[in-house]
N, C-alpha and C positions, 0 to 999 in steps of 0.2 A: 478376506482379501488383504488386510493389513499385515505387515510384518512387525512383530514385537520389537520395540526399540530400533526402528528402521534407521534413525539418524546416526546410529553407531554401527550398523550392519556392513558387511563386506559388499563393496560396490558390484563385484561380479555376480554375487548371489542376488542382489537387487535387480540387476539387469536381466538375469534369467527369470526372476519372478515376474517382472513387467512383461517380458515376452510371452510367458504362459498366459497372463491375464489378457494380453492384447489379442491372442489368437481366438479367444472367445468374444472379446469386446468388438472386434471388427465385424464379425458376423452379426452380432446384435445390432450395431449401428447401421450396417448396410440394410438389414431387414426392417428396421423400425424408425429410421430418421429420414424423412423425405428431403429435408434440407441437404443432408450429406449426399444423398443419391443424386440430387440436382447438380451439386458441386462436382461430384466425381464423374458424372456422365456414365458411360458404359464401362469405365475403367474400374475394376474391383480394387478395394483397398489392399495394400500389400500384406503378405503373411508376416514378414519380418518388420520390426520397428525401424530397422536401418533403412528400409525402403520408403518411409513416409515422405521423404523429400520429393518423391516422384508424383505425389498427388497435390491438388490445389489447396491453398490456404483458405481458412474461414475467418472473416473479420466481424467486427461489431455491427457494422451496417447490415451485413447479411442477417444477423440475429434480429436486429430491429425490424427489418423488412419481413422476416418470418413471423414475428409476433404481431406486426401490423396486419398481415394478411391472414394469420391463423391465431387469433387471440384466444386465451390470454398467454399461452406458453410457447406459441410457435409450433411449426411442424417438425421441430427437432425434439419434441417431447416423446421419448422413446418408450417410457413405461406406461402401463395402463393408468388412466387418471385416478383410479381408486387406490393406487399405491403412493400417491402424493400425500405426505403427512405434514409438510411444512411449506409455507409460501412466503417469500420475501419480495421486496422490490429493491433495485439499486437506487443509489442517491440521485442518479441522473446528472452527476457533475459534468460529464463529457457529452451529454446529449439526452435523448429520451430515456426515461427510467425503464428498466427491464424487469420482467416478472421471472422470478427464480423458483423452481420447484425442487423439493428434496424428498426422496423416499426415506424410509427408516434407515436403510443401509447407508444412503448418501449422508444423512444427518450424523450417523455414528462416525463414519470415516472423517467427516469434516471436523467433528469435535476432537477426535483423537489426534489428527494431524495438527490442528491448531494448538492443542495442548503441548505438543512437542516444542512448538515455537515459544509458547509462554513459559514453559518449564526451563528452556535453555536460558531465558532471561533471569531466572532465579526464583520464579514463583513455584510454590508447592505447599505441602502440608505445613500448618503453622502460620501461614499468611492469612490476613483478612484483606481482601482486595475489593475496592469499590469500583463498579463498572459504570462509566459516565459517557456512554454512547447511546444514540437514539434507539429506544426499544420499540418503536412503532413498526415500520415495515422494513427498515434497513437491516441488512445482515449483520452489521456491526453491533446490533443490540442483542437480541436473544441468542442468536447462534454463537456470537463471540462469548456471551455469558457461559454457554455450554462448554466452550473450549477452556475457559478459566476454571470452571468446576472440575473438568477432567484432569487438572493438575493436582487435585487434592486440596486446593486452597478453599477457604470459606469466601463466598462471593456475596457482596452486597449490591443488589440491583438498583442503582440510583437513576440512571438515564440522564436526560439533559434538563436544563432549567433549574430554577430555585437554588442558585449557587450559594446563597446565604445558609440555607438548610444543609447543603452539602458540607460546608465548613463545620457546622455544629455536629453533623453526623460523624465526620472523620474524628473529631475530638472525643465524642461521647462513646463511640464503639471501639476505639483503639485500633483504627484501621491502619494497616502497615503499607499498603500498596494502592496505587491508582491506575486505572486503565482508561485512556482517553486519547484524543488527538493531540499532536504536539502544540497546536495553537491554543488549546484550552487552558493551560496554566496561566496564560496572560489574562484570561477572563477572571480566573480565581484570584490572581494577584490584585486586580482592580477592586474586586469585591472586598477582599481582606483589607485593603488600604482604606476603603470608604466606610465599611461597616464594623470593623473590628479594630479599633484604635489600640496601638501597642502590640498587636499580634503580627508576627512575621510568618511567611509561608513555612519556613523550616520548623517553626514551633509546633506545627501539626504532627510532626513525628513520622511522616511518611518515609519509608526506607527504599521504596522501589517505584519508579515511574515506568509504566508499560505503555508504549505509544504505538500508533499505527494510523493508517488512513491518509496520511499526508507525507510529502517529502520534507527534507530538512534535517533529519537526524544524523545524516552523514557529515554535517557541518560541525567541526570540533568547537567552534566558537559558540554556536547555538547550544550545544550540549553542555559546555562549561557554564554558560549562563544559567541554564536550568538547574544544574547541580549546585552552583553557588547559591542561588536564591532559595532552592527547596531542600537542599541537603540530602536528596535521594539519588540512587543510581539510576541513570537514564538508559533504557533499553528500547530499541526498535523491535518489538515482540510481536508485531502483527502486520506482516506484509502479505497481501494476497490480491487476487483478481476475482471479483464477486461472481462473474459468470463461470468461474472454474473452481476455485477453492477460496473462501474468504480469508483464510490465513494458512499459508504453507511455508513461511520463512520467518526467521527471527535471529537476533543476535544472541550470542552466548555471554557468559559472565567474563570471558577472557578475550573477546574479540569484538570489534565494531562491524565486522562483515556479517552479512545475512547468511544463514545456513538454509539450504533448500531441503525442507523436511519431508517431502512427499515422494521420494523416489520409488516407493513401493506401489503407488497408485497414480502417478502422474509422470508422463514422459516429456522431458524438456528438449527444446532445440533452440538454436540461435540462427537468425537470418539477418541479412543486410536490410535495414529498414527502407532503403530507397529502391533496391532492385529485387528484394525478396529472395536473393540467392542464399543457399545454406552456408553457414559459417561453422567452423569446427567447435565442438564442445570441449574447449581446452583452456587451460589457465592463460589469462591475458586476452582472451577473445572478447570483443565488444560488439553487441548487436541487439536486435529486438528479440524479446523472449516469446517463444511460441510453445504452446502447451497442448498435450493430448491426454484425455482421460483414458485410463485402462481399466477403471473399475467405477463406472457411474451408471446409474439406472435411469434417472429422470431426464436429464438434459445433457447427454454425453457430447463432448466436443472433440473434434479431431483436427489437429494443426490450427489452433486458434491463435490469432495474432493478439497479443496482450496490449501492444502499444508502448510497453515499458522498454526503455533502453537500459541494458545492464552490462556490467563488466564482470567476467568470471575472475575471481581473485584467488581461488585455491581449489584444487581438485584432489589433493591428498588428505590424509587424516590430519585434523586440526589439533591444536594444543589442548583443547578441551576433550579430545578423544573421539569427537564425532567424525564420521566419514562423509557426512552430508556436504556436498559442494558449497563453497562460499562465493558470494557475489555482492555487488553493490548496484543499486539503481541510480543511474546518472541522469535520468530524465524521462519524459514521456514524449512520444513522437508527436502527439497533438498539443503539447505545451511548448514545443520547440518553436522559437522565433528566429527566422533567418534575417540577419542584418548585414547587408552588403556581402552576401555569400557566406557569412559565418553563422554556424548553428549555435544558438544561445538558449540555455535552459534556465528556468527560474532558480534552480538550486545553485547555479554559479553566482547569480546576483546575490542571493541570500548569504552565501559564504562571505562575500565582501562586505555587505552591509552590516553583518553581525560583528565585524571587527571594529566598527566605529562606535565608541561608547556614547557619543552624542545622539545616536539613533536607537529607537525602541526595538528594532528588528522586524516591525510590521511594514510591509511594502506590497506594491502590486505593479505589474506592467500593464499599461493601458494602451491598447492599439485602436486607433480611430477607424481604420479601414483594412482591406485585405492585403495591403502591401503592394509592391516591395517596400522595404523599410531601409532608410539611410541612417536613422537614429533610433535608439531604443528609449522610449519614454517611460520613466519610472516615477512613481509616487512613493515617498518614504516618510515615515513618522519620526519626529524627534523624540528623544527619551523624556520621561516625565520629569518636570522641573528643570529642563535644560533650555538655555538660551543659546542656540548655535551661533558660531562665528559667521560673519557675512560670507566668508570664503569656503564654508563647509561643502556646499553643493558642488562647487568647482573641484574641490579636492577629491570628493568621491567619484565624480565623473572622470577625473584623471586616473584614479585607481582602476576603474572599470576598463578604461582604454588600455592601460598598461597591462593588466592581468588577463583580460579576455580579448581585447583587440577591437572592440566595437565602440562607437561614439554613443554615449548615453546623454539624455537630458533629464536631470533629476529635479523634481519638485518636492521641497520639504513641506510637510504638513505638521500642524500641532499634534502633540500626543493625544491619542484618543480619537483622531479623525477617521481612521480606517475601521471598518467593521470587524469586531471579534466574533467568531463563530464557535458553536459547540460541535459542529460537524466539520466537514472538509472546507478549507479556505481556498478560494480560487485566487491564484496568483497572477494569472494571465486573463485580462478582461479584453475581449474582442467585441467592440461596440457594433460591428456589422453582423454579429451573430446573437441569437437569443440566449 
């Protein structure tokens, strides 16, 4: 079902390939997914992919309800249960954890598509990469490990925890690359400072930092900070949606935009997040990403709302030679905070806080109730060893007002006050929700 080197292939050829797969996939889904039959009613799925906009969308809450009523995989499990060869759970960052089932073909296609993203970032034969994501149930563990291996690199399966051992392992094995969340280097920096006197992060010799699972890497100040401290090239090499493909986009060595690497097995759309109206798949378009599997056996999804707000930044062939469309993720619909009518995303706040050297870059937005909000309450840490001026909070608040247009209330906290995580870091805390 995969096209060899699809990230470099002719887009018209890929479109024809997706259409061929869809004609079989739509019959498979209609026959075997009760969830989709309920959503579609008596209306059959269209024969042409261009007609998908005529059928209803599927969202995360529908999947949660399906798994709640038909445990453990929901009534959108289309394959026979004995074809399931791997089971994961999502992290549950945005709600109830979901159970994910993969067939052998699903697992193979997931690994190969993810490898395209990791390889675009520069990983390949000759590299030794240590993988520092949770290996228990989360897809970022074993399945992402498989994507790293598929690049031809040697993979060291470390997982999370025991950071002191990780530092020693990197030095002893001559590891050249690390795969983790963008917030994890802050944990490593603290352990190095506390347990390895005289050692600096860049002394570890890592040449490549492959990140995913969290927002923030589009912020130039955050990237520069990581590169200055660690001395490695920073790549967002692992963008995905666990219910669809855990990794289907990554940055190349010559561009900070993400390449959509799965045009042979995944059909993308853009919609208006408020009205669900279709938007053109064209350079400059901004909207919520909607995805349809055209080659998935276990839990195929059709017109699934990802919740991610993206901007298409390029649809022609890129400088790296890839034809894969480029985009940037500008926020999540469920992380968006509306302040006096203005839509604010955590990535906007991070971009401004990372410009302030007296701050560590760690922050969170803490909302007491459901809103509406007149003021954006932010907690931000000061940098290690810094005694901030009395007027620092006011200066930052003024910068947020000037650049974003909202009134913020900034509370400065001592360095180390906010939790560091080895998984995804929640930047928006809603106290009225679990």
